[in-house]
PAFI-179870 format. One line per 5 residues: number of its first residue (from 1); for each residue x, y, z of N, C-alpha, C. Coordinates in steps of 0.05 Angstrom, whole numbers, plus 5000, padded with zeros to 4 digits. Layout:
// residues N
NUM	X Y Z X Y Z X Y Z; ... .
// end
This chain:
// residues 311
1	5016 4978 4999 5002 5001 5000 5017 5025 5000; 5008 5046 4990 5033 5063 4984 5022 5093 4995; 5041 5110 5005 5041 5140 5016 5046 5162 5000; 5050 5168 4974 5035 5150 4954 5051 5166 4930; 5075 5152 4927 5095 5163 4912 5097 5140 4888 .
6	5095 5154 4865 5093 5142 4838 5126 5134 4833; 5126 5109 4828 5154 5099 4814 5151 5105 4784; 5173 5112 4768 5177 5113 4748 5171 5087 4734; 5169 5091 4704 5155 5066 4691 5186 5046 4685; 5205 5063 4688 5231 5047 4681 5248 5045 4708 .
11	5252 5017 4717 5258 5014 4741 5288 5002 4740; 5304 5007 4718 5325 4985 4717 5357 4998 4725; 5351 5026 4729 5372 5035 4742 5385 5027 4766; 5408 5028 4768 5421 5010 4793 5421 5023 4821; 5414 5054 4815 5407 5070 4838 5384 5063 4849 .
16	5368 5063 4831 5334 5059 4839 5329 5032 4851; 5346 5015 4838 5347 4987 4849 5353 4984 4874; 5377 4996 4884 5386 4995 4912 5364 5008 4930; 5354 5026 4920 5341 5044 4939 5313 5029 4941; 5297 5015 4925 5277 5003 4926 5280 4970 4939 .
21	5302 4965 4943 5301 4938 4951 5319 4936 4980; 5325 4956 4986 5343 4964 5014 5323 4957 5037; 5331 4941 5053 5313 4936 5081 5313 4964 5094; 5292 4967 5110 5290 4992 5133 5315 4991 5144; 5329 5018 5145 5355 5019 5161 5352 5031 5184 .
26	5327 5044 5192 5329 5058 5217 5318 5038 5236; 5329 5037 5263 5325 5019 5278 5304 5029 5302; 5305 5055 5304 5289 5064 5324 5259 5064 5323; 5246 5063 5345 5214 5062 5338 5205 5093 5330; 5184 5087 5321 5165 5113 5314 5167 5135 5334 .
31	5169 5158 5318 5169 5180 5338 5147 5183 5352; 5138 5200 5378 5112 5200 5391 5098 5223 5375; 5074 5222 5375 5055 5244 5362 5029 5233 5372; 5008 5252 5368 4980 5252 5376 4962 5256 5352; 4948 5235 5344 4946 5210 5354 4970 5193 5347 .
36	4979 5168 5360 5006 5153 5358 5002 5141 5324; 5029 5137 5318 5033 5119 5293 5021 5090 5300; 5009 5078 5282 5002 5048 5284 5027 5027 5280; 5026 5006 5289 5048 4993 5281 5049 4988 5254; 5074 4991 5241 5084 4988 5215 5088 4962 5200 .
41	5083 4973 5173 5086 4949 5155 5103 4960 5133; 5116 4940 5114 5111 4914 5111 5128 4897 5132; 5127 4867 5129 5143 4851 5149 5145 4827 5132; 5160 4809 5146 5178 4786 5129 5153 4767 5140; 5141 4749 5122 5118 4735 5126 5123 4705 5125 .
46	5153 4693 5120 5163 4663 5116 5155 4650 5140; 5135 4631 5144 5134 4615 5168 5155 4591 5169; 5174 4594 5154 5195 4565 5159 5219 4582 5168; 5232 4567 5193 5220 4549 5208 5195 4559 5223; 5176 4537 5223 5153 4548 5240 5166 4548 5272 .
51	5156 4567 5284 5132 4589 5277 5150 4609 5263; 5177 4612 5267 5190 4637 5252 5181 4660 5268; 5174 4678 5254 5169 4708 5260 5140 4709 5270; 5125 4688 5275 5095 4690 5276 5087 4687 5308; 5081 4714 5317 5082 4723 5349 5056 4723 5358 .
56	5038 4715 5345 5008 4724 5356 5002 4706 5380; 4982 4711 5390 4967 4696 5413 4944 4688 5407; 4940 4657 5396 4955 4643 5392 4969 4647 5362; 4992 4634 5356 5001 4645 5332 4992 4634 5304; 4976 4612 5312 4959 4599 5289 4930 4596 5294 .
61	4909 4605 5276 4885 4599 5278 4875 4588 5254; 4848 4581 5254 4834 4566 5230 4816 4588 5217; 4809 4613 5224 4795 4627 5212 4809 4657 5212; 4798 4670 5189 4814 4701 5182 4800 4719 5203; 4816 4734 5214 4805 4753 5233 4799 4777 5220 .
66	4806 4782 5198 4796 4808 5184 4782 4804 5158; 4778 4786 5147 4763 4777 5121 4747 4755 5128; 4727 4760 5147 4706 4741 5153 4687 4728 5135; 4679 4754 5114 4660 4738 5097 4668 4758 5070; 4673 4744 5046 4677 4760 5023 4649 4758 5006 .
71	4643 4788 4999 4614 4784 4987 4619 4791 4956; 4605 4773 4946 4607 4771 4921 4631 4758 4901; 4627 4752 4877 4650 4735 4863 4674 4751 4859; 4671 4778 4860 4692 4796 4845 4706 4804 4877; 4699 4799 4897 4710 4806 4921 4718 4839 4928 .
76	4696 4850 4916 4697 4880 4925 4684 4888 4949; 4669 4872 4964 4663 4876 4989 4670 4851 5010; 4679 4856 5032 4682 4843 5053 4668 4851 5080; 4664 4832 5101 4653 4834 5123 4676 4834 5142; 4685 4854 5164 4700 4852 5180 4682 4856 5208 .
81	4689 4839 5225 4672 4831 5249 4644 4846 5244; 4627 4834 5222 4605 4843 5213 4598 4873 5204; 4622 4887 5203 4618 4911 5191 4622 4907 5160; 4615 4920 5138 4614 4919 5112 4636 4941 5107; 4655 4929 5088 4679 4948 5078 4680 4944 5050 .
86	4689 4963 5036 4685 4968 5008 4711 4965 4996; 4712 4960 4965 4742 4962 4953 4742 4995 4946; 4764 5002 4958 4768 5035 4956 4798 5040 4940; 4810 5021 4941 4841 5022 4924 4848 4995 4917; 4866 4995 4892 4876 4972 4885 4901 4980 4866 .
91	4926 4971 4878 4950 4978 4862 4971 4954 4865; 4989 4959 4855 5015 4936 4853 5043 4952 4860; 5064 4935 4875 5091 4946 4877 5111 4935 4861; 5129 4941 4859 5155 4929 4851 5176 4946 4867; 5193 4925 4877 5188 4897 4883 5168 4891 4901 .
96	5167 4867 4905 5148 4858 4933 5157 4874 4959; 5136 4874 4976 5142 4886 5003 5143 4868 5024; 5124 4848 5025 5126 4827 5047 5137 4807 5035; 5160 4797 5041 5178 4773 5032 5166 4752 5040; 5162 4727 5023 5158 4703 5031 5178 4679 5029 .
101	5203 4690 5027 5221 4671 5025 5243 4667 5000; 5223 4664 4976 5240 4663 4947 5264 4676 4953; 5288 4671 4934 5313 4683 4932 5305 4708 4916; 5289 4703 4891 5294 4720 4873 5267 4738 4874; 5249 4739 4897 5224 4753 4898 5227 4790 4900 .
106	5253 4800 4903 5254 4823 4910 5276 4835 4888; 5283 4818 4869 5296 4828 4844 5282 4842 4828; 5293 4868 4820 5273 4881 4794 5297 4876 4768; 5276 4865 4752 5287 4858 4727 5292 4883 4713; 5319 4888 4694 5320 4913 4683 5300 4919 4654 .
111	5292 4937 4651 5272 4947 4633 5250 4956 4642; 5232 4964 4623 5208 4976 4629 5189 4956 4646; 5177 4966 4671 5159 4951 4685 5128 4956 4677; 5104 4937 4678 5114 4912 4688 5123 4889 4667; 5139 4871 4663 5154 4850 4647 5149 4825 4654 .
116	5143 4805 4640 5145 4777 4645 5165 4767 4659; 5160 4754 4679 5186 4745 4697 5189 4761 4725; 5174 4786 4726 5180 4801 4748 5159 4798 4769; 5169 4794 4794 5150 4788 4823 5138 4818 4822; 5115 4818 4830 5102 4844 4838 5083 4841 4859 .
121	5073 4855 4881 5056 4850 4899 5028 4868 4898; 5009 4853 4898 4985 4867 4896 4970 4875 4916; 4960 4896 4923 4944 4902 4950 4914 4917 4942; 4899 4899 4954 4867 4905 4951 4857 4918 4972; 4850 4945 4981 4846 4956 4996 4817 4961 5004 .
126	4803 4958 5027 4780 4959 5033 4776 4976 5063; 4753 4997 5059 4753 5015 5078 4719 5017 5088; 4716 5026 5103 4685 5030 5116 4671 5052 5099; 4677 5074 5086 4662 5090 5070 4651 5077 5048; 4620 5077 5055 4604 5069 5032 4608 5084 5003 .
131	4616 5104 5000 4620 5116 4976 4644 5110 4961; 4657 5089 4976 4685 5082 4957 4679 5073 4930; 4658 5062 4920 4653 5051 4893 4648 5077 4875; 4635 5098 4886 4632 5120 4861 4655 5139 4868; 4669 5134 4891 4697 5149 4892 4717 5137 4872 .
136	4721 5112 4872 4736 5097 4853 4731 5103 4822; 4705 5104 4818 4695 5117 4787 4704 5143 4785; 4705 5163 4801 4715 5185 4790 4743 5189 4799; 4758 5174 4811 4789 5180 4818 4806 5158 4809; 4793 5138 4804 4811 5116 4789 4813 5089 4809 .
141	4820 5063 4797 4822 5045 4817 4845 5045 4839; 4870 5058 4823 4889 5066 4838 4894 5092 4845; 4882 5098 4869 4877 5129 4872 4891 5142 4901; 4913 5134 4905 4931 5136 4925 4914 5136 4957; 4902 5119 4958 4879 5115 4984 4863 5140 4985 .
146	4860 5158 4972 4842 5180 4976 4812 5169 4974; 4804 5145 4966 4776 5135 4969 4778 5121 4999; 4799 5119 5014 4796 5092 5033 4800 5116 5062; 4780 5130 5067 4788 5153 5090 4774 5138 5111; 4757 5122 5116 4741 5114 5139 4749 5083 5147 .
151	4765 5093 5178 4767 5062 5189 4744 5043 5197; 4751 5018 5197 4776 5003 5193 4783 5001 5164; 4808 4999 5159 4818 4991 5133 4831 4971 5133; 4822 4952 5114 4839 4919 5112 4854 4921 5082; 4876 4905 5083 4889 4906 5056 4891 4873 5053 .
156	4876 4863 5034 4887 4836 5022 4910 4836 5001; 4930 4819 5015 4950 4822 4990 4964 4799 4980; 4976 4796 4958 4986 4773 4948 5009 4787 4928; 5029 4761 4928 5051 4762 4905 5045 4747 4880; 5053 4754 4857 5053 4743 4835 5076 4747 4812 .
161	5081 4727 4800 5096 4732 4774 5086 4740 4753; 5094 4764 4740 5078 4770 4716 5086 4751 4689; 5068 4746 4675 5072 4727 4651 5058 4741 4628; 5069 4733 4599 5068 4748 4575 5031 4741 4569; 5022 4716 4580 4994 4717 4570 4979 4717 4598 .
166	4953 4713 4598 4936 4712 4620 4946 4693 4643; 4949 4699 4669 4954 4688 4692 4934 4671 4706; 4944 4658 4728 4920 4642 4744 4905 4659 4759; 4907 4687 4769 4895 4702 4778 4876 4716 4763; 4851 4719 4769 4828 4728 4752 4823 4759 4757 .
171	4816 4764 4732 4805 4794 4729 4825 4813 4715; 4826 4837 4721 4846 4856 4711 4834 4862 4679; 4850 4877 4664 4849 4886 4640 4834 4912 4645; 4805 4917 4643 4794 4938 4650 4776 4938 4680; 4784 4916 4691 4770 4914 4720 4792 4908 4740 .
176	4783 4914 4765 4800 4903 4786 4813 4871 4783; 4837 4866 4791 4841 4838 4797 4828 4830 4820; 4819 4803 4820 4799 4790 4839 4821 4776 4854; 4822 4784 4884 4838 4771 4900 4838 4742 4904; 4857 4726 4903 4851 4700 4903 4844 4693 4936 .
181	4831 4672 4939 4818 4665 4966 4835 4631 4974; 4836 4628 4996 4847 4606 5011 4873 4610 5030; 4876 4592 5045 4899 4593 5058 4921 4578 5053; 4945 4582 5062 4947 4598 5091 4949 4624 5086; 4943 4641 5102 4948 4667 5106 4962 4681 5123 .
186	4978 4703 5121 4995 4717 5145 4975 4739 5149; 4969 4741 5178 4950 4767 5185 4961 4781 5206; 4960 4808 5205 4978 4827 5229 4962 4855 5226; 4965 4870 5246 4961 4894 5247 4987 4915 5241; 4977 4932 5216 5002 4945 5216 4993 4976 5197 .
191	5006 4982 5177 4998 5010 5168 5005 5012 5135; 4996 5030 5124 5003 5035 5099 5031 5035 5089; 5044 5029 5067 5067 5028 5060 5075 5045 5037; 5093 5032 5023 5105 5050 5000 5128 5061 5006; 5143 5076 4990 5170 5086 4992 5170 5111 5014 .
196	5188 5108 5032 5192 5132 5050 5191 5155 5044; 5181 5177 5059 5183 5202 5049 5200 5216 5071; 5214 5239 5055 5236 5252 5084 5223 5261 5107; 5199 5273 5104 5193 5287 5122 5164 5271 5144; 5170 5242 5131 5149 5225 5145 5165 5199 5151 .
201	5176 5197 5179 5187 5174 5191 5172 5150 5196; 5150 5147 5199 5133 5128 5200 5104 5131 5188; 5093 5112 5171 5067 5111 5164 5042 5116 5177; 5023 5137 5172 5005 5143 5187 4978 5130 5187; 4966 5113 5165 4943 5101 5166 4945 5071 5177 .
206	4930 5065 5194 4931 5041 5208 4914 5020 5187; 4923 5000 5183 4911 4979 5165 4917 4952 5174; 4893 4929 5175 4892 4901 5183 4904 4890 5151; 4920 4872 5159 4931 4857 5131 4924 4831 5133; 4916 4821 5113 4913 4791 5105 4923 4783 5078 .
211	4946 4773 5081 4965 4768 5063 4968 4738 5059; 4963 4730 5025 4962 4703 5023 4993 4694 5017; 4992 4668 5025 5021 4662 5027 5020 4634 5004; 5026 4644 4980 5025 4633 4956 5046 4637 4933; 5068 4618 4929 5086 4632 4912 5079 4615 4882 .
216	5055 4605 4876 5049 4597 4850 5028 4615 4832; 5025 4642 4844 5005 4658 4828 5020 4677 4805; 5000 4675 4781 5013 4692 4765 4994 4718 4753; 5004 4739 4739 4981 4756 4734 4996 4763 4702; 4979 4759 4689 4988 4769 4657 4988 4803 4652 .
221	5009 4802 4641 5019 4830 4634 4995 4850 4622; 4976 4836 4606 4955 4848 4595 4934 4854 4621; 4933 4841 4642 4918 4838 4662 4923 4869 4675; 4945 4876 4677 4955 4901 4690 4951 4925 4680; 4938 4927 4657 4929 4947 4638 4911 4968 4656 .
226	4892 4957 4674 4874 4971 4687 4891 4992 4707; 4917 4990 4716 4931 5009 4724 4944 5028 4714; 4942 5023 4682 4963 5042 4671 4988 5039 4671; 5005 5062 4667 5033 5059 4675 5042 5060 4703; 5023 5064 4716 5030 5071 4748 5043 5045 4765 .
231	5067 5048 4771 5080 5024 4785 5088 5037 4812; 5084 5030 4834 5093 5039 4857 5117 5023 4872; 5131 5036 4883 5158 5025 4894 5152 5016 4919; 5175 5001 4934 5170 4984 4951 5180 4995 4982; 5172 4995 5005 5186 5002 5025 5202 4975 5037 .
236	5220 4977 5055 5233 4962 5064 5219 4944 5091; 5224 4926 5090 5215 4908 5115 5219 4922 5144; 5200 4928 5160 5205 4942 5181 5218 4927 5206; 5233 4943 5224 5250 4933 5243 5229 4921 5269; 5238 4907 5292 5224 4896 5310 5210 4919 5327 .
241	5223 4944 5334 5215 4957 5350 5193 4973 5339; 5189 4969 5308 5165 4983 5297 5137 4962 5290; 5143 4935 5300 5127 4916 5287 5099 4912 5316; 5080 4904 5298 5056 4891 5322 5065 4864 5328; 5055 4857 5353 5058 4835 5364 5038 4810 5358 .
246	5025 4812 5336 5003 4796 5326 5006 4782 5305; 5025 4783 5297 5028 4763 5267 5019 4736 5267; 4999 4728 5255 4988 4702 5263 4984 4686 5237; 4992 4658 5232 4983 4645 5206 4955 4633 5208; 4941 4638 5187 4915 4626 5183 4917 4605 5167 .
251	4906 4579 5177 4908 4555 5161 4885 4540 5171; 4875 4522 5156 4853 4505 5158 4864 4484 5185; 4888 4473 5177 4893 4449 5198 4921 4464 5210; 4919 4460 5238 4942 4469 5255 4966 4451 5258; 4984 4464 5262 5010 4444 5260 5013 4430 5284 .
256	5022 4401 5290 5019 4389 5318 5045 4401 5334; 5033 4406 5358 5057 4422 5375 5083 4398 5379; 5107 4417 5378 5125 4395 5380 5131 4384 5412; 5141 4359 5417 5157 4336 5400 5137 4324 5384; 5138 4324 5356 5123 4308 5340 5117 4276 5348 .
261	5100 4267 5349 5088 4239 5360 5105 4225 5339; 5099 4226 5312 5104 4204 5297 5133 4204 5287; 5150 4190 5297 5182 4192 5288 5182 4171 5270; 5161 4157 5258 5170 4137 5241 5160 4150 5214; 5149 4169 5213 5136 4187 5184 5117 4173 5174 .
266	5096 4160 5194 5070 4150 5179 5044 4174 5183; 5047 4185 5166 5027 4214 5165 5010 4206 5150; 4978 4218 5158 4959 4213 5143 4953 4237 5124; 4936 4237 5106 4930 4257 5086 4922 4281 5094; 4911 4277 5117 4905 4306 5131 4924 4316 5141 .
271	4945 4306 5147 4965 4318 5167 4989 4336 5149; 5000 4356 5163 5019 4374 5145 5049 4371 5161; 5066 4375 5147 5092 4378 5153 5099 4409 5147; 5111 4425 5167 5112 4451 5166 5137 4464 5159; 5161 4446 5164 5185 4465 5154 5200 4444 5141 .
276	5217 4449 5123 5237 4439 5108 5250 4417 5119; 5264 4429 5147 5274 4408 5163 5259 4387 5174; 5239 4390 5175 5221 4365 5184 5215 4350 5160; 5208 4360 5138 5203 4344 5115 5231 4328 5110; 5252 4336 5112 5276 4322 5104 5278 4299 5129 .
281	5280 4305 5151 5280 4284 5172 5262 4265 5173; 5227 4270 5163 5212 4247 5162 5209 4236 5136; 5218 4249 5117 5214 4243 5085 5241 4243 5073; 5262 4227 5079 5295 4234 5062 5291 4228 5041; 5277 4212 5028 5280 4199 5000 5266 4220 4982 .
286	5240 4231 4990 5227 4244 4968 5238 4279 4979; 5245 4285 4999 5243 4309 5005 5279 4321 5009; 5295 4310 4996 5324 4323 4998 5330 4349 4993; 5315 4350 4967 5316 4381 4954 5287 4391 4950; 5267 4399 4975 5247 4413 4974 5242 4433 4949 .
291	5220 4437 4937 5214 4456 4919 5219 4486 4929; 5226 4500 4909 5236 4527 4916 5208 4542 4920; 5186 4533 4904 5157 4544 4906 5144 4534 4931; 5155 4517 4949 5138 4508 4969 5122 4531 4987; 5099 4524 4989 5078 4547 4998 5076 4542 5030 .
296	5094 4532 5046 5091 4528 5072 5084 4503 5085; 5077 4486 5067 5060 4457 5075 5070 4437 5057; 5076 4413 5072 5082 4388 5056 5059 4372 5067; 5048 4352 5044 5030 4335 5053 5042 4304 5045; 5028 4284 5057 5030 4257 5043 5004 4253 5028 .
301	5008 4237 5011 4982 4236 4990 4965 4216 5005; 4976 4197 5018 4962 4171 5036 4970 4168 5057; 4954 4157 5075 4959 4144 5105 4984 4119 5095; 4980 4106 5074 4998 4086 5070 5026 4098 5052; 5027 4121 5044 5048 4129 5031 5074 4136 5052 .
306	5072 4131 5073 5095 4136 5090 5114 4156 5085; 5133 4152 5073 5154 4182 5065 5150 4190 5046; 5135 4187 5029 5129 4199 5002 5113 4229 5006; 5132 4247 5006 5119 4275 5011 5112 4286 4984; 5097 4308 4982 5086 4321 4966 5081 4345 4972 .
311	5080 4364 4956 5071 4391 4964 5046 4398 4947 .
// end
């Protein structure tokens, strides 16, 4: 989510590459002000090794706290604790802001963006103001959050690779992209994002985040035509002093608590293996080299498959 500086369409220069991919260098907490700054975003969301940076209480749950119900097939309205929130802005960042772990996800490819092979991060923003649909019609889909004035604000985020043809994410072109659904999700309380401004040490807009952990999503270059040439730069991952203490994994099945009961690797189809280390230990034949596209969970195909892991 941006605050709201537009990156130029050409992102290949080395200086810009360094500026956009550098992690946050400021270790101090946000300065005091009235009202206080919210906890900051973005943050590192890789759950490996479990629980990693997930520090919510509890740090895993089965249901989303912020996207309790998605209204309609286009995902342009959600319920948050029974309150209707409306799609008020959608935009994307190069490079991604909330890293999931792949080594190449924050690399900016040389040339004009967007281009096939580039990782991007898409933010779909919802707010409580019921005039959001009419505001979007007048100010555009990517409106620098001017249509997202009323709290609460919820961001549904996901990362995807750009493809030359249509991707597996739906929508786009002349309409908003439709945020994919499903778990696992990373959820936390944070802020708006985008490149830092010289006179703004922290971001002012409180936002609840629901970020889909999925490394197999793709978006076609033509689907991004709805955003024109507008490409947002990225803010670095924030330091511990600025982060909320509620980063939680949302997954349909909870990981078993350690120590794991099954030392013989006789897992059933409904059980998960949560880390690469555990997969290698339990399934040494199949999991010596786990896929770099691993999405945070390993399964066995059947109860009888013993050590044959699959993702």
